[in-house]
DRENROKOL-562782 format. One line per field, with one value per residue: x, z, y of N, C-alpha, C, O in turn; residue number from 1. Coordinates in pm, whole numbers, plus 50000, padded with zeros to 5 digits. Layout:
<nodes>
neast <- X,...
nup <- Z,...
nnorth <- Y,...
caeast <- X,...
caup <- Z,...
canorth <- Y,...
ceast <- X,...
cup <- Z,...
cnorth <- Y,...
oeast <- X,...
oup <- Z,...
onorth <- Y,...
resi <- NUM,...
</nodes>
This chain:
<nodes>
neast <- 10259,10431,10583,10714,10870,11037,11169,11301,11470,11630,11753,11890,12070,12217,12350,12588,12745,13045,13157,13251,13424,13708,14017,14359,14682,14890,14961,14766,14865,14989,15070,15046,15180,15472,15578,15461,15281,15373,15168,15020,15205,15238,14982,14971,15169,15055,14829,14941,15066,14863,14678,14478,14280,14231,14149,13912,13754,13728,13531,13551,13504,13342,13410,13334,13130,13213,13046,12722,12451,12187,11991,11961,11856,11613,11490,11478,11309,11079,11009,10965,10742,10562,10537,10426,10186,10066,10031,09852,09636,09567,09489,09270,09105,09055,08909,08678,08568,08609
nup <- 63535,63752,63682,63454,63569,63735,63540,63400,63601,63638,63386,63389,63598,63490,63294,63397,63428,63348,63017,62844,62644,62639,62550,62519,62534,62470,62283,62298,62494,62352,62451,62767,63074,63218,63468,63796,63904,64128,64309,64311,64420,64675,64779,64783,64969,65198,65226,65278,65518,65697,65969,66046,66227,66199,65935,65950,66090,65936,65673,65329,65012,64773,64902,64920,65095,65355,65548,65703,65492,65524,65666,65478,65256,65360,65436,65185,65046,65199,65160,64884,64874,65018,64846,64620,64735,64779,64513,64421,64592,64509,64245,64286,64429,64235,64047,64190,64214,64413
nnorth <- 79593,79579,79356,79449,79649,79497,79344,79546,79641,79415,79392,79634,79587,79377,79510,79602,79379,79227,79144,78839,78878,78926,79069,79041,79204,79045,78744,78438,78155,77855,77614,77447,77572,77434,77463,77531,77823,78093,78149,77911,77730,77842,77808,77531,77472,77590,77432,77182,77228,77273,77137,76844,76911,77189,77188,77048,77222,77453,77554,77548,77708,77512,77280,76980,76750,76804,76906,76882,76861,76818,76988,77193,77064,76969,77210,77345,77169,77195,77467,77457,77287,77446,77667,77539,77463,77715,77795,77596,77651,77911,77864,77697,77869,78061,77916,77861,78107,78305
caeast <- 10350,10533,10671,10798,10968,11136,11251,11389,11574,11722,11836,11981,12178,12301,12429,12718,12819,13145,13142,13360,13498,13831,14130,14481,14783,14981,14888,14734,14965,14942,15103,15037,15306,15518,15610,15348,15302,15407,15045,14986,15297,15209,14859,15003,15240,14961,14741,15015,15103,14747,14651,14344,14186,14192,14079,13778,13677,13706,13465,13597,13420,13347,13465,13220,13132,13274,12946,12593,12361,12048,11898,11937,11767,11481,11436,11444,11191,10964,10971,10909,10606,10481,10510,10332,10057,10010,09985,09730,09529,09520,09417,09141,09025,09015,08805,08555,08518,08613
caup <- 63560,63844,63608,63368,63655,63776,63423,63375,63704,63611,63271,63433,63678,63400,63211,63460,63433,63240,62913,62834,62522,62679,62460,62584,62447,62429,62223,62388,62497,62285,62536,62909,63144,63288,63605,63863,63940,64268,64389,64325,64514,64810,64822,64812,65098,65305,65242,65338,65654,65786,66035,66025,66315,66138,65811,65984,66143,65837,65550,65217,64894,64695,64984,64925,65193,65482,65645,65685,65408,65548,65693,65356,65172,65423,65424,65045,65012,65268,65089,64756,64900,65056,64724,64539,64803,64749,64374,64415,64661,64428,64130,64338,64465,64112,63986,64266,64197,64535
canorth <- 79702,79530,79267,79532,79716,79396,79310,79660,79642,79305,79430,79739,79527,79297,79601,79620,79253,79231,79042,78742,78906,78993,79052,79086,79259,78938,78632,78327,78047,77734,77499,77481,77594,77312,77496,77596,77963,78117,78140,77769,77666,77892,77742,77391,77470,77620,77317,77072,77264,77276,77011,76791,76980,77316,77159,77002,77334,77559,77511,77628,77706,77389,77172,76889,76642,76839,76945,76816,76940,76776,77099,77270,76982,76967,77346,77371,77089,77253,77588,77417,77237,77561,77742,77460,77473,77846,77795,77513,77724,78024,77810,77649,77986,78125,77834,77871,78241,78386
ceast <- 10464,10633,10765,10905,11077,11226,11347,11502,11676,11811,11933,12097,12272,12386,12572,12799,12919,13124,13265,13443,13626,13938,14252,14578,14879,14901,14866,14844,14906,14968,15091,15174,15345,15548,15490,15381,15331,15283,15007,15077,15273,15082,14886,15077,15145,14868,14813,15051,14985,14722,14509,14240,14140,14117,13935,13690,13644,13644,13506,13500,13447,13413,13352,13239,13184,13172,12812,12498,12215,11954,11865,11841,11625,11415,11395,11321,11065,10917,10914,10767,10513,10444,10410,10193,09989,09957,09856,09612,09475,09446,09279,09049,08973,08901,08672,08494,08516,08671
cup <- 63652,63773,63518,63449,63699,63661,63390,63476,63680,63492,63305,63514,63589,63309,63265,63473,63319,63141,62912,62709,62555,62574,62528,62483,62395,62372,62324,62381,62428,62368,62682,62971,63222,63434,63671,63896,64088,64357,64413,64425,64656,64864,64858,64944,65214,65330,65310,65483,65750,65845,66009,66110,66254,66008,65839,66031,66037,65711,65439,65102,64813,64771,65008,65031,65329,65587,65607,65607,65430,65580,65568,65263,65229,65410,65282,65001,65077,65198,64951,64773,64939,64933,64634,64602,64777,64605,64362,64480,64575,64304,64173,64368,64341,64044,64058,64262,64321,64509
cnorth <- 79659,79439,79346,79604,79619,79359,79423,79668,79533,79338,79541,79684,79447,79384,79612,79492,79253,79117,78950,78765,78983,78969,79114,79143,79153,78821,78519,78221,77924,77611,77540,77494,77469,77341,77564,77741,77975,78103,77995,77701,77714,77827,77596,77378,77493,77502,77201,77102,77264,77138,76967,76863,77112,77292,77115,77119,77439,77499,77605,77615,77580,77275,77074,76783,76679,76884,76883,76907,76907,76893,77180,77195,76986,77105,77380,77295,77148,77380,77559,77367,77352,77646,77670,77464,77606,77854,77715,77584,77839,77976,77763,77766,78058,78048,77843,78010,78327,78520
oeast <- 10579,10753,10883,11018,11195,11346,11463,11616,11796,11931,12046,12210,12394,12484,12666,12911,12881,13077,13368,13524,13648,13948,14246,14558,14941,14785,14938,14907,14788,14896,15123,15271,15260,15544,15425,15498,15314,15293,14966,15031,15284,15075,14828,15052,15153,14833,14754,15067,15003,14742,14429,14124,14021,14029,13846,13569,13542,13698,13498,13423,13562,13467,13281,13349,13199,13208,12793,12467,12128,11844,11753,11755,11528,11297,11289,11237,10959,10797,10824,10679,10397,10329,10320,10093,09868,09852,09760,09500,09354,09350,09180,08930,08861,08808,08566,08380,08430,08682
oup <- 63633,63801,63507,63403,63699,63679,63356,63441,63700,63497,63257,63500,63610,63252,63187,63524,63204,63178,62971,62671,62504,62517,62585,62362,62290,62408,62423,62277,62444,62356,62718,62925,63285,63517,63608,63914,64163,64468,64523,64508,64750,64982,64953,65022,65316,65445,65391,65563,65872,65779,65955,66070,66257,65974,65759,66014,66048,65651,65454,65097,64787,64709,65109,65053,65414,65704,65494,65651,65363,65526,65553,65199,65154,65378,65260,64929,65016,65180,64906,64694,64897,64921,64578,64531,64756,64580,64299,64429,64568,64261,64103,64337,64340,63989,63997,64302,64335,64600
onorth <- 79698,79443,79312,79619,79654,79343,79398,79699,79554,79314,79542,79731,79449,79337,79630,79495,79276,79009,78981,78680,79093,78860,79223,79132,79169,78801,78508,78200,77894,77512,77653,77435,77405,77249,77647,77776,77880,78051,77960,77623,77635,77794,77545,77286,77425,77475,77129,77009,77256,77036,77043,76875,77143,77371,77143,77117,77507,77407,77727,77519,77545,77183,77084,76732,76591,76899,76838,77018,76961,76896,77230,77255,77005,77114,77439,77349,77150,77400,77629,77403,77354,77690,77733,77467,77611,77913,77761,77578,77861,78041,77788,77762,78109,78108,77833,78029,78414,78601
resi <- 1,2,3,4,5,6,7,8,9,10,11,12,13,14,15,16,17,18,19,20,21,22,23,24,25,26,27,28,29,30,31,32,33,34,35,36,37,38,39,40,41,42,43,44,45,46,47,48,49,50,51,52,53,54,55,56,57,58,59,60,61,62,63,64,65,66,67,68,69,70,71,72,73,74,75,76,77,78,79,80,81,82,83,84,85,86,87,88,89,90,91,92,93,94,95,96,97,98
</nodes>
């Protein structure tokens, strides 16, 4: 019963996820644009104006290599081992008939 409730909740939540079947009023471009958009140029200016000190302090999405991931690896491995231990314990307990 709990599994059915969780599955129903997941399907209900996925109902509101937009589909990728978008269609626009204008036809798709066949060739890429040669000139950058205004947003791209503003982002490039902001990136070039920032100093190394501010870039080192601010972590951005998909900014690889800028911070130490060791605690996340160690924590994830520990939780994985803990979960595997619980599974092994429950299988052992079931076989012994407790």
